[in-house]
C-alpha positions as CSV (number, residue, x, y, z in Angstrom):
1,X,-26.3,-114.9,187.3
2,X,-23.7,-115.8,189.9
3,X,-21.2,-118.6,190.2
4,X,-22.7,-121.0,192.7
5,X,-20.7,-123.7,194.5
6,X,-22.3,-126.9,193.6
7,X,-22.0,-130.0,195.8
8,X,-22.4,-132.9,193.3
9,X,-22.2,-136.3,194.9
10,X,-22.8,-137.9,191.6
11,X,-19.8,-136.1,190.2
12,X,-17.6,-137.2,193.0
13,X,-18.8,-140.8,192.6
14,X,-18.0,-140.7,188.9
15,X,-14.4,-139.4,189.5
16,X,-13.8,-142.2,192.1
17,X,-15.3,-144.9,189.8
18,X,-13.2,-143.9,186.8
19,X,-9.9,-143.8,188.8
20,X,-10.6,-147.1,190.6
21,X,-11.4,-149.0,187.4
22,X,-8.2,-147.7,185.9
23,X,-9.7,-146.3,182.7
24,X,-7.0,-143.6,182.7
25,X,-4.4,-146.2,182.0
26,X,-5.9,-147.4,178.7
27,X,-4.9,-144.2,176.9
28,X,-3.2,-140.9,177.2
29,X,-6.2,-139.2,178.7
30,X,-4.8,-136.1,180.4
31,X,-8.0,-135.5,182.5
32,X,-8.3,-139.0,184.0
33,X,-4.6,-139.2,184.6
34,X,-4.9,-135.9,186.5
35,X,-7.9,-137.3,188.5
36,X,-5.6,-140.2,189.5
37,X,-2.8,-137.8,190.7
38,X,-5.3,-135.8,192.7
39,X,-6.6,-138.9,194.5
40,X,-3.4,-141.0,194.9
41,X,-0.7,-138.4,195.0
42,X,-2.3,-135.3,196.5
43,X,-4.8,-137.2,198.7
44,X,-7.7,-135.0,197.5
45,X,-11.4,-135.9,197.9
46,X,-13.7,-134.8,195.0
47,X,-16.6,-134.6,197.4
48,X,-14.9,-132.3,199.8
49,X,-13.6,-129.2,198.0
50,X,-10.9,-127.2,199.7
51,X,-11.1,-123.5,200.4
52,X,-9.4,-121.5,197.7
53,X,-5.7,-120.8,198.5
54,X,-4.7,-117.1,197.9
55,X,-1.2,-116.0,198.8
56,X,-0.6,-112.7,200.6
57,X,-0.2,-109.5,198.7
58,X,3.5,-109.2,199.6
59,X,4.2,-112.7,198.3
60,X,2.2,-111.9,195.2
61,X,4.3,-108.8,194.5
62,X,7.5,-110.8,195.0
63,X,6.4,-113.3,192.4
64,X,5.4,-110.5,190.0
65,X,8.8,-108.9,190.4
66,X,10.4,-112.3,189.7
67,X,8.4,-112.7,186.5
68,X,8.3,-109.0,185.6
69,X,9.6,-109.5,182.0
70,X,7.1,-112.3,181.3
71,X,4.2,-110.2,182.6
72,X,5.4,-107.2,180.6
73,X,5.5,-109.4,177.4
74,X,2.1,-110.9,178.1
75,X,0.0,-107.9,179.1
76,X,-0.7,-106.5,175.7
77,X,-1.2,-110.0,174.1
78,X,-3.6,-111.0,176.9
79,X,-5.7,-107.9,176.4
80,X,-5.8,-108.5,172.7
81,X,-6.9,-112.1,173.2
82,X,-9.6,-111.1,175.6
83,X,-10.9,-108.6,173.0
84,X,-10.8,-111.3,170.3
85,X,-12.9,-113.7,172.5
86,X,-15.6,-111.0,173.0
87,X,-17.0,-113.0,175.9
88,X,-17.9,-110.9,179.0
89,X,-18.1,-114.1,181.1
90,X,-14.5,-115.1,180.6
91,X,-11.0,-114.3,181.9
92,X,-7.6,-114.6,180.4
93,X,-5.2,-115.7,183.1
94,X,-1.4,-116.0,183.4
95,X,0.1,-118.1,186.2
96,X,3.7,-118.8,187.2
97,X,5.1,-122.4,187.4
98,X,3.5,-122.9,190.8
99,X,0.1,-122.2,189.4
100,X,-0.2,-118.8,191.1
101,X,-2.1,-116.2,189.1
102,X,0.2,-113.3,188.5
103,X,-2.0,-111.4,185.9
104,X,-5.6,-111.6,184.8
105,X,-7.8,-109.8,182.3
106,X,-11.6,-110.0,182.6
107,X,-14.7,-107.9,183.0
108,X,-15.2,-106.4,186.5
109,X,-18.5,-108.3,186.8
110,X,-17.0,-111.8,186.0
111,X,-14.0,-111.0,188.2
112,X,-16.2,-110.2,191.1
113,X,-18.3,-113.4,190.6
114,X,-15.2,-115.7,190.2
115,X,-13.2,-114.2,193.1
116,X,-14.8,-116.4,195.8
117,X,-13.5,-119.5,193.9
118,X,-10.0,-118.2,194.0
119,X,-9.9,-117.0,190.3
120,X,-8.1,-113.8,191.2
121,X,-4.5,-112.5,191.3
122,X,-2.6,-114.5,193.9
123,X,-4.9,-117.5,193.7
124,X,-3.2,-120.9,193.6
125,X,-4.4,-123.2,190.8
126,X,-1.9,-126.0,191.0
127,X,-3.4,-129.5,191.0
128,X,-2.4,-130.0,194.6
129,X,-4.6,-127.1,195.6
130,X,-7.4,-126.9,193.0
131,X,-7.5,-130.4,191.6
132,X,-7.9,-131.0,187.9
133,X,-8.2,-127.7,186.1
134,X,-6.8,-126.0,183.0
135,X,-3.9,-124.2,184.6
136,X,-2.7,-126.8,187.1
137,X,-3.1,-129.7,184.8
138,X,-1.4,-127.9,181.9
139,X,1.6,-127.4,184.3
140,X,1.5,-131.0,185.4
141,X,1.3,-132.5,181.9
142,X,3.4,-129.8,180.2
143,X,0.9,-129.9,177.4
144,X,-2.0,-127.8,176.1
145,X,-5.4,-128.9,177.6
146,X,-9.0,-128.0,177.8
147,X,-10.9,-129.0,180.9
148,X,-14.6,-128.8,180.4
149,X,-17.2,-128.6,183.1
150,X,-17.5,-132.1,184.6
151,X,-13.9,-132.8,183.8
152,X,-12.8,-130.7,186.8
153,X,-11.9,-132.7,189.9
154,X,-13.9,-130.7,192.3
155,X,-17.7,-130.3,191.8
156,X,-17.8,-126.6,192.5
157,X,-15.7,-125.9,189.4
158,X,-18.0,-127.9,187.1
159,X,-19.7,-124.8,185.7
160,X,-16.5,-123.6,184.2
161,X,-14.5,-124.5,181.1
162,X,-10.7,-123.9,181.3
163,X,-8.3,-124.0,178.3
164,X,-4.6,-123.6,178.9
165,X,-1.3,-123.7,177.1
166,X,2.3,-123.7,178.4
167,X,4.5,-120.7,177.8
168,X,8.2,-121.5,177.2
169,X,11.2,-119.3,178.0
170,X,14.1,-119.0,175.4
171,X,15.9,-122.0,176.9
172,X,12.9,-124.2,176.3
173,X,11.7,-124.5,179.9
174,X,8.1,-123.8,180.9
175,X,8.0,-120.4,182.5
176,X,4.2,-119.7,182.7
177,X,0.8,-121.0,181.7
178,X,-1.7,-119.0,179.7
179,X,-5.4,-119.8,180.4
180,X,-8.9,-118.8,179.3
181,X,-11.6,-119.7,181.9
182,X,-15.2,-119.1,181.0
183,X,-18.7,-120.4,181.5
184,X,-18.9,-122.0,178.1
185,X,-20.0,-125.6,178.0
186,X,-18.4,-126.2,174.6
187,X,-15.0,-127.7,173.8
188,X,-14.0,-124.4,172.1
189,X,-11.1,-125.8,170.1
190,X,-10.6,-122.4,168.6
191,X,-9.8,-121.1,172.0
192,X,-6.8,-123.5,172.2
193,X,-5.7,-122.3,168.8
194,X,-5.9,-118.6,169.9
195,X,-4.1,-119.4,173.1
196,X,-1.3,-121.2,171.2
197,X,-0.8,-118.2,168.9
198,X,-0.8,-115.8,171.8
199,X,1.7,-118.0,173.7
200,X,4.0,-117.9,170.6
201,X,3.8,-114.1,170.5
202,X,4.7,-113.9,174.2
203,X,7.6,-116.2,173.7
204,X,8.9,-114.2,170.7
205,X,8.6,-111.0,172.7
206,X,10.5,-112.6,175.6
207,X,13.4,-113.6,173.3
208,X,13.5,-110.0,172.1
209,X,13.5,-108.6,175.6
210,X,16.0,-111.0,177.2
211,X,18.4,-110.9,174.2
212,X,18.2,-107.3,173.2
213,X,21.9,-107.3,172.7
214,X,21.8,-110.1,170.2
215,X,21.1,-110.1,166.5
216,X,17.5,-111.4,165.8
217,X,17.3,-113.8,162.8
218,X,13.9,-114.7,161.3
219,X,13.6,-117.6,158.9
220,X,11.3,-120.1,157.2
221,X,11.3,-122.5,154.3
222,X,8.7,-120.3,152.6
223,X,9.4,-116.5,152.3
224,X,5.7,-115.5,152.9
225,X,5.9,-117.0,156.4
226,X,8.8,-114.8,157.5
227,X,7.6,-112.1,159.9
228,X,4.6,-114.3,160.9
229,X,3.9,-116.6,163.9
230,X,5.1,-119.5,161.8
231,X,8.7,-118.2,161.4
232,X,11.7,-119.6,163.2
233,X,13.4,-117.1,165.3
234,X,17.0,-117.1,166.6
235,X,18.9,-114.8,168.9
236,X,22.5,-114.7,167.6
237,X,25.4,-113.3,169.6
238,X,28.1,-111.0,168.2
239,X,30.4,-114.0,167.8
240,X,27.8,-115.8,165.7
241,X,26.8,-118.2,168.5
242,X,23.1,-119.2,169.0
243,X,21.8,-117.8,172.2
244,X,18.1,-118.6,172.0
245,X,15.5,-120.1,169.6
246,X,11.7,-120.3,169.5
247,X,9.9,-123.6,169.1
248,X,9.3,-123.1,165.3
249,X,13.1,-122.6,164.8
250,X,13.8,-125.9,166.7
251,X,11.2,-127.7,164.6
252,X,12.5,-126.4,161.3
253,X,16.1,-127.1,162.2
254,X,15.2,-130.7,163.1
255,X,16.3,-130.5,166.7
256,X,14.3,-131.3,169.9
257,X,15.8,-128.9,172.5
258,X,17.7,-125.7,172.7
259,X,20.6,-127.6,174.3
260,X,21.3,-129.3,170.9
261,X,22.3,-126.0,169.2
262,X,23.2,-123.8,172.1
263,X,27.0,-124.1,171.5
264,X,26.7,-123.9,167.7
265,X,27.4,-120.9,165.5
266,X,25.2,-119.5,162.8
267,X,27.5,-121.0,160.1
268,X,27.0,-124.4,161.7
269,X,23.3,-124.1,160.9
270,X,23.3,-122.2,157.6
271,X,25.8,-121.8,154.8
272,X,26.4,-118.2,155.7
273,X,28.0,-116.0,158.3
274,X,26.3,-113.5,160.6
275,X,28.1,-110.7,158.9
276,X,27.0,-111.8,155.4
277,X,23.3,-112.3,156.2
278,X,23.1,-109.0,158.1
279,X,24.6,-107.2,155.2
280,X,22.4,-109.0,152.6
281,X,19.3,-108.3,154.7
282,X,20.2,-104.6,154.9
283,X,20.8,-104.5,151.1
284,X,17.4,-106.1,150.5
285,X,15.6,-103.6,152.8
286,X,15.0,-106.5,155.1
287,X,13.1,-108.6,152.7
288,X,13.9,-112.4,153.1
289,X,17.1,-113.6,151.5
290,X,18.1,-117.1,150.6
291,X,20.1,-119.2,153.2
292,X,20.8,-122.9,152.8
293,X,21.0,-125.4,155.6
294,X,24.6,-126.4,156.4
295,X,25.5,-129.8,155.1
296,X,22.0,-130.2,153.5
297,X,20.1,-129.1,150.4
298,X,17.3,-127.4,152.5
299,X,16.6,-123.9,151.4
300,X,15.4,-121.2,153.8
301,X,14.5,-117.6,153.5
302,X,15.9,-115.4,156.3
303,X,16.3,-111.9,157.6
304,X,18.9,-110.8,160.2
305,X,19.1,-107.5,161.9
306,X,21.4,-105.6,164.2
307,X,20.7,-105.8,167.9
308,X,17.6,-104.0,169.1
309,X,19.6,-102.5,172.0
310,X,21.6,-100.5,169.4
311,X,18.5,-98.5,168.7
312,X,18.8,-97.2,172.3
313,X,22.4,-96.3,171.9
314,X,21.8,-92.8,170.6
315,X,20.0,-91.9,173.8
316,X,22.9,-93.1,175.9
317,X,25.3,-91.4,173.5
318,X,23.6,-88.1,173.7
319,X,24.2,-88.0,177.4
320,X,27.8,-88.4,176.7
321,X,27.8,-85.9,173.8
322,X,28.4,-88.5,171.1
323,X,26.5,-90.5,168.7
324,X,27.7,-93.6,166.9
325,X,26.6,-94.2,163.3
326,X,27.4,-96.0,160.0
327,X,28.6,-93.9,157.2
328,X,27.2,-94.8,153.8
329,X,29.8,-96.6,151.8
330,X,29.7,-94.6,148.6
331,X,27.3,-91.8,149.4
332,X,29.8,-90.0,151.6
333,X,27.0,-88.9,154.0
334,X,27.9,-88.3,157.6
335,X,27.1,-90.8,160.3
336,X,25.2,-90.2,163.4
337,X,23.4,-93.5,164.0
338,X,23.9,-96.4,166.4
339,X,26.5,-99.0,165.2
340,X,25.3,-102.0,163.4
341,X,27.7,-104.2,165.3
342,X,30.1,-104.0,168.2
343,X,33.5,-102.6,167.4
344,X,35.1,-106.0,166.8
345,X,32.7,-106.8,164.0
346,X,31.9,-103.4,162.5
347,X,31.9,-102.7,158.8
348,X,34.1,-99.8,157.5
349,X,32.5,-96.4,158.2
350,X,31.4,-96.9,161.8
351,X,32.5,-93.7,163.6
352,X,31.5,-91.4,166.4
353,X,30.6,-87.7,165.9
354,X,29.7,-84.8,168.2
355,X,27.9,-82.1,166.2
356,X,25.5,-80.6,168.6
357,X,22.9,-79.7,166.0
358,X,22.7,-83.2,164.6
359,X,22.4,-84.6,168.2
360,X,19.6,-82.1,169.0
361,X,17.8,-82.8,165.7
362,X,17.9,-86.5,166.2
363,X,16.6,-86.2,169.7
364,X,13.7,-84.0,168.4
365,X,13.0,-86.4,165.5
366,X,13.0,-89.4,167.9
367,X,10.3,-87.7,170.1
368,X,8.0,-86.6,167.3
369,X,8.1,-89.9,165.3
370,X,7.0,-91.6,168.5
371,X,3.7,-89.8,167.8
372,X,3.9,-90.7,164.1
373,X,4.6,-87.1,163.0
374,X,6.0,-86.7,159.5
375,X,9.5,-85.2,159.3
376,X,10.8,-82.9,156.6
377,X,14.6,-82.7,156.2
378,X,16.2,-79.7,154.6
379,X,19.8,-79.3,153.6
380,X,22.3,-78.9,150.8
381,X,22.9,-81.8,148.4
382,X,25.3,-84.3,150.0
383,X,24.7,-83.1,153.5
384,X,23.5,-86.6,154.6
385,X,19.7,-86.4,154.5
386,X,19.2,-90.1,153.7
387,X,21.5,-91.2,156.5
388,X,19.8,-89.0,158.9
389,X,16.4,-90.4,157.8
390,X,17.8,-93.9,158.4
391,X,18.8,-92.8,161.9
392,X,15.2,-91.6,162.5
393,X,13.9,-94.9,161.3
394,X,16.2,-96.8,163.7
395,X,14.7,-94.9,166.7
396,X,11.1,-95.0,165.6
397,X,8.3,-97.4,166.5
398,X,8.7,-98.7,162.9
399,X,12.3,-99.7,163.4
400,X,11.5,-103.4,162.9
401,X,10.0,-102.6,159.4
402,X,11.8,-101.9,156.2
403,X,13.4,-98.5,155.4
404,X,12.4,-97.7,151.8
405,X,14.1,-94.8,150.1
406,X,12.8,-93.2,146.9
407,X,14.7,-90.5,145.1
408,X,12.0,-88.5,143.3
409,X,14.6,-86.6,141.2
410,X,16.4,-89.7,139.9
411,X,13.3,-91.4,138.5
412,X,11.9,-90.5,135.1
413,X,8.5,-88.8,135.4
414,X,6.9,-91.7,133.5
415,X,8.0,-94.2,136.1
416,X,7.5,-92.4,139.3
417,X,3.9,-93.4,139.6
418,X,4.5,-97.1,139.0
419,X,7.5,-97.1,141.4
420,X,5.5,-95.5,144.2
421,X,2.2,-97.2,143.9
422,X,3.1,-100.4,142.1
423,X,1.0,-102.1,139.4
424,X,-0.7,-105.4,138.6
425,X,0.4,-107.7,135.8
426,X,-0.2,-106.2,132.3
427,X,-1.0,-102.8,133.6
428,X,1.0,-101.2,130.8
429,X,3.4,-102.0,128.1
430,X,6.7,-103.2,129.5
431,X,5.2,-104.1,132.9
432,X,6.6,-107.2,134.6
433,X,4.5,-110.3,134.1
434,X,4.0,-110.8,137.8
435,X,3.2,-107.1,138.5
436,X,5.2,-105.2,141.1
437,X,4.7,-104.0,144.6
438,X,5.2,-100.2,144.9
439,X,7.6,-98.5,147.3
440,X,4.7,-97.4,149.5
441,X,3.5,-101.0,150.0
442,X,7.1,-102.1,150.6
443,X,7.3,-99.5,153.4
444,X,4.2,-100.9,155.1
445,X,5.2,-101.3,158.7
446,X,8.4,-99.4,158.2
447,X,9.6,-96.0,157.0
448,X,9.1,-94.4,153.6
449,X,11.8,-91.8,152.8
450,X,11.0,-89.5,149.9
451,X,14.2,-87.8,148.9
452,X,14.1,-84.7,146.6
453,X,10.4,-84.5,147.1
454,X,10.3,-81.1,145.4
455,X,11.0,-82.8,142.1
456,X,7.7,-84.8,142.2
457,X,5.3,-83.8,139.4
458,X,2.2,-81.9,140.6
459,X,-0.2,-84.6,139.4
460,X,1.5,-87.2,141.5
461,X,1.6,-84.8,144.5
462,X,-2.2,-85.0,144.6
463,X,-2.2,-88.7,144.6
464,X,0.5,-88.9,147.2
465,X,-1.5,-86.6,149.4
466,X,-4.6,-88.8,149.1
467,X,-2.5,-91.9,150.2
468,X,-1.1,-90.0,153.2
469,X,-4.6,-88.9,154.2
470,X,-6.4,-92.2,153.7
471,X,-3.4,-94.5,154.5
472,X,-4.5,-96.7,151.5
473,X,-2.8,-97.3,148.2
474,X,-4.2,-98.5,144.9
475,X,-1.7,-100.1,142.5
476,X,-2.0,-99.2,138.8
477,X,-4.3,-101.3,136.7
478,X,-6.5,-102.4,139.7
479,X,-9.2,-101.0,141.9
480,X,-8.1,-102.9,144.9
481,X,-6.9,-100.8,147.9
482,X,-4.3,-101.9,150.4
483,X,-4.1,-100.3,153.9
484,X,-0.6,-99.1,154.7
485,X,1.1,-97.9,157.9
486,X,4.5,-96.3,157.7
487,X,6.6,-93.5,159.2
488,X,7.0,-90.7,156.6
489,X,10.3,-88.8,156.2
490,X,10.8,-86.4,153.3
491,X,13.8,-84.4,152.2
492,X,14.6,-81.6,149.8
493,X,17.5,-79.2,149.2
494,X,15.1,-76.7,147.7
495,X,13.0,-74.2,149.7
496,X,9.5,-75.7,149.6
497,X,7.7,-72.6,150.9
498,X,9.1,-70.7,147.9
499,X,8.0,-73.4,145.5
500,X,4.5,-73.3,147.1
501,X,4.4,-69.5,146.5
502,X,5.5,-70.1,142.9
503,X,2.7,-72.7,142.4
504,X,5.3,-75.5,141.8
505,X,4.4,-77.4,144.9
506,X,1.1,-78.2,146.5
507,X,0.6,-76.2,149.7
508,X,-1.6,-78.9,151.3
509,X,1.0,-81.5,150.6
510,X,3.7,-79.3,152.1
511,X,1.9,-78.9,155.4
512,X,1.2,-82.7,155.3
513,X,4.9,-83.4,155.0
514,X,6.3,-80.8,157.3
515,X,4.9,-82.1,160.6
516,X,8.3,-80.9,161.8
517,X,11.1,-79.4,159.7
518,X,14.7,-80.0,160.4
519,X,17.6,-78.2,158.7
520,X,20.8,-80.3,158.5
521,X,24.1,-78.4,158.6
522,X,26.4,-78.4,155.6
523,X,29.8,-79.9,156.1
524,X,31.5,-76.5,156.3
525,X,29.3,-75.6,159.3
526,X,29.7,-78.8,161.3
527,X,31.4,-78.6,164.6
528,X,32.8,-82.1,164.3
529,X,34.3,-81.6,160.9
530,X,37.9,-82.4,162.0
531,X,36.8,-85.8,163.5
532,X,34.7,-86.5,160.4
533,X,37.6,-85.8,158.1
534,X,39.8,-88.2,159.9
535,X,37.1,-90.9,160.1
536,X,36.4,-90.7,156.4
537,X,40.1,-90.9,155.7
538,X,40.3,-94.1,157.7
539,X,37.5,-95.5,155.6
540,X,39.2,-94.6,152.3
541,X,42.8,-95.1,153.1
542,X,42.9,-97.4,156.1
543,X,44.0,-96.9,159.7
544,X,47.6,-96.3,158.6
545,X,46.8,-93.3,156.4
546,X,48.1,-90.1,157.9
547,X,47.2,-86.4,157.3
548,X,49.8,-83.7,157.3
549,X,49.2,-80.5,159.2
550,X,49.2,-78.4,156.0
551,X,46.7,-80.7,154.3
552,X,44.5,-80.8,157.4
553,X,44.4,-76.9,157.5
554,X,43.4,-76.9,153.9
555,X,40.7,-79.4,154.4
556,X,39.4,-77.5,157.4
557,X,39.4,-74.2,155.6
558,X,37.8,-75.5,152.3
559,X,34.1,-74.6,152.0
560,X,33.1,-78.0,150.6
561,X,30.4,-77.1,148.1
562,X,29.8,-80.8,147.4
563,X,29.6,-81.6,151.1
564,X,30.3,-85.1,152.3
565,X,30.2,-86.7,148.8
566,X,33.0,-84.4,147.7
567,X,34.9,-84.9,150.9
568,X,34.9,-88.7,150.4
569,X,36.1,-88.5,146.8
570,X,38.8,-86.0,147.6
571,X,40.2,-88.1,150.4
572,X,39.9,-91.3,148.3
573,X,42.0,-89.6,145.6
574,X,44.5,-88.2,148.2
575,X,45.0,-91.7,149.8
576,X,45.7,-93.1,146.4
577,X,48.2,-90.4,145.4
578,X,50.0,-90.6,148.8
579,X,50.4,-94.3,148.4
580,X,51.0,-95.0,152.1
581,X,52.8,-91.7,152.8
582,X,51.6,-88.8,154.8
583,X,49.0,-86.8,152.8
584,X,50.2,-83.2,152.1
585,X,48.9,-80.3,150.0
586,X,50.4,-81.9,146.9
587,X,48.0,-84.8,147.3
588,X,45.0,-82.5,147.2
589,X,45.3,-81.0,143.7
590,X,41.6,-80.2,143.3
591,X,41.5,-78.2,146.5
592,X,44.8,-76.4,145.6
593,X,43.4,-75.4,142.2
594,X,40.2,-74.1,143.8
595,X,41.6,-72.5,146.9
596,X,39.9,-69.2,147.8
597,X,41.9,-66.3,149.2
598,X,39.7,-66.3,152.3
599,X,38.4,-69.3,154.2
600,X,35.0,-67.5,154.7
601,X,32.2,-69.6,153.1
602,X,31.4,-67.5,150.1
603,X,29.0,-70.2,149.0
604,X,26.4,-68.9,151.4
605,X,26.1,-65.6,149.4
606,X,24.2,-64.9,146.2
607,X,25.9,-65.8,143.0
608,X,26.7,-62.2,142.0
609,X,28.8,-61.7,145.2
610,X,31.0,-64.8,144.8
611,X,34.7,-64.2,144.7
612,X,37.2,-66.9,143.7
613,X,40.9,-67.0,142.7
614,X,40.0,-68.3,139.3
615,X,39.1,-65.7,136.7
616,X,37.0,-68.1,134.7
617,X,35.1,-69.2,137.8
618,X,34.5,-65.5,138.6
619,X,33.1,-64.9,135.1
620,X,30.9,-68.0,135.4
621,X,29.6,-66.8,138.7
622,X,28.3,-63.6,137.1
623,X,26.8,-65.5,134.2
624,X,23.3,-65.9,135.7
625,X,20.7,-64.5,133.3
626,X,19.6,-61.1,134.8
627,X,15.9,-61.9,133.9
628,X,15.9,-65.1,136.0
629,X,15.0,-64.7,139.7
630,X,16.5,-67.3,141.9
631,X,16.0,-67.6,145.6
632,X,19.1,-67.7,147.9
633,X,19.2,-71.5,148.0
634,X,18.9,-71.8,144.2
635,X,21.5,-69.1,143.7
636,X,23.8,-70.9,146.1
637,X,23.2,-74.2,144.4
638,X,23.8,-72.7,141.0
639,X,27.2,-71.3,142.1
640,X,28.2,-74.7,143.5
641,X,27.4,-76.4,140.3
642,X,29.3,-73.8,138.3
643,X,32.3,-74.3,140.5
644,X,32.2,-78.0,140.1
645,X,31.7,-77.8,136.3
646,X,34.8,-75.6,136.2
647,X,36.7,-78.0,138.4
648,X,35.8,-81.0,136.1
649,X,36.4,-79.0,132.9
650,X,32.7,-79.0,132.2
651,X,32.5,-82.8,132.0
652,X,29.0,-83.5,133.0
653,X,29.6,-87.2,133.6
654,X,32.5,-86.5,136.0
655,X,30.4,-83.9,137.9
656,X,27.5,-86.4,138.2
657,X,29.9,-89.0,139.5
658,X,31.3,-86.6,142.0
659,X,27.8,-85.7,143.3
660,X,26.8,-89.3,143.2
661,X,23.7,-88.6,141.0
662,X,22.7,-89.8,137.6
663,X,23.5,-87.7,134.5
664,X,19.7,-87.3,133.8
665,X,19.3,-85.8,137.3
666,X,22.2,-83.4,136.8
667,X,20.9,-82.3,133.3
668,X,17.5,-81.5,134.8
669,X,19.1,-79.6,137.6
670,X,21.3,-77.6,135.2
671,X,18.2,-76.8,133.2
672,X,16.3,-75.6,136.2
673,X,19.1,-73.4,137.3
674,X,19.6,-72.0,133.8
675,X,23.1,-73.2,133.4
676,X,24.2,-73.7,129.8
677,X,25.5,-77.3,129.1
678,X,28.4,-76.2,127.0
679,X,31.2,-74.2,128.7
680,X,31.4,-70.4,128.2
681,X,33.9,-69.0,125.7
């Protein structure tokens, strides 16, 4: 069936009769008002249709270049809408504000049949050219509209039904029209609903694209509507000023136009500051937090993030040989991630580092996670595996989702399953009344970081493998399955292939986790150690804290068995002891007591070959039971723990605090490495 051009004298007579009798003035009838404009303003004759107006290809390309960001934001959404409609005799159309079609999605057959009518890229569908139609009338009325067959002004369009909605830019002005044109004779109210939803998605994408340097803030009066099309969305500048808002945000804030809030700051709208809500959102893994309306009792739930452009910073920084990143406040892990905020508003711990291996690893990770490849991080305790995992998350396609970290070693074995998979109400004794979403479900749409994966019990490894294969999770106490999609990053300081050979770790799970395996350097091996020491010192002692040459040489020569956690605690103590003065060797008592005669990193050798200046430490180093076979990593780790136990006079609580782990975790580790809890005689 082809689209035929119908000459309908009766249709033309009806249009003329309606307009002349003035029926359009009795109500707000968009169609009859459009007929009136076509007759009286544009001097069109419904019985004499004009030839379709199609602009030249060069002019079309110029318009496409002018609206490139809008087209880019709309392409995917238009294709998705076309697939949802599942109508081969339809087209999804995007026009500019002059009614010129700049992008269209349809079947080749329908496109070929509709082309003679001007329904093609470059076709002009403003009311002045095409009379009453979905695209042109939507522009003229600035309102969503459906124009059914006989409601078109010209008779040769009366076999089409057009539904159209305006698309607004971040300033609240119409920037385009989104239309669905088909042969359907029905009103198809659901098409207008789908068009409205698609237009909102395009508008939200446009805010993200045009304000990539701003902080996105999502909010709604109901927490379940955050991250949905119903959410209010703001783009907030570094100074807290509102740069853009979507229509839902304006409605919820009780304002009509963007101009009413353009000069206001975030704390003029909510009882919070930008810094506060970003930090609270980060602490809650980007689940909605409470924010009250300024000067009102209205309660909202909101999430704020750092600028999306910061995720691209590592790529630019790599070219310059530097990467900016936040340092974990208490974990002491190194930083190699994009800054959360510009320099003027950064939180303590934002520094720049230049270790070539970390730069290369992050670049490798960025490329593989783009293809959703799992990443396995290896490195000594305290070498910054979680911070590196966060850096991977920030550069991944899941960056807008939550980063959910699970330390498999710090959870009691009886709770690991419920923590990972969640449970329904009453699933077991002590369960919360409302049930609980597991970590895997919390990571849906984001990144799941499984730290110390080697400590996961074997029976749970089997269940985790099934979740990773099927991408579905079943909470405890229920048979319901929930689909999940997340980027997987795992980490361990143990040598997993050795554990596989010993039967302590599933081989199939190991290969599922190690899509790519990255070894993070210890602090003693990092090429940016000097810069890192000075940056950590600024975090702990302030910008006025100074390091003497002798102290700096000692810090540079020390092997740092506790890595960055130990570095942070040493410098924190030194800053307190110096009390504003230059830090010298005397302010580093723990390092002076443990100084080795050679700066060579003896901690990389087997335990039996360790040499220290302390006789007791030397005796402890040779205390490994001869019948116990430890791999090099375990032997190295055993020696580190023996050294730290000696340093802290075998006070397990103090060692756990220095390593930033729980006492239970440390006790389990000591047991695995066959270290007696009580000190040797």
